[in-house]
Phi, psi and omega in degrees: 000159172242132183245125184231134178254129181238139174243142177220173180224139181238080186085236179266346181282134169268128179250131180247135186237134176250143174238127170255123180229132179283119176265326180247164187243034179291118172278149177301151181281140173295131173280145183271004176090000179274107196272003185266046175262193191290323186287330175300309182295325176294314184298317183292323170304316185291322176299319181287331178285326172300320186286325177296312177299323182291328182280323180297323185272003180071032194295228189272215195261017179113196188289333179302321185291330175250019169090004179261160182265111186303341179288332183267336190280324181277111181222000000 
């Protein structure tokens, strides 16, 4: 994409405009349905760490409070 910043004047005020133009037509790669990629594992590990921290601090009401699925977080 291309980002352009333009300055103009309206009376005594200076007006700034930003233009964003899509330059390429690259489509996102299709996923093969495999959820065990690096991002999945990283996010799952982070969720488990958050639950451990929460439990150590005597925290909130469980996984749902921090946005995790309890089925995946308990390992």
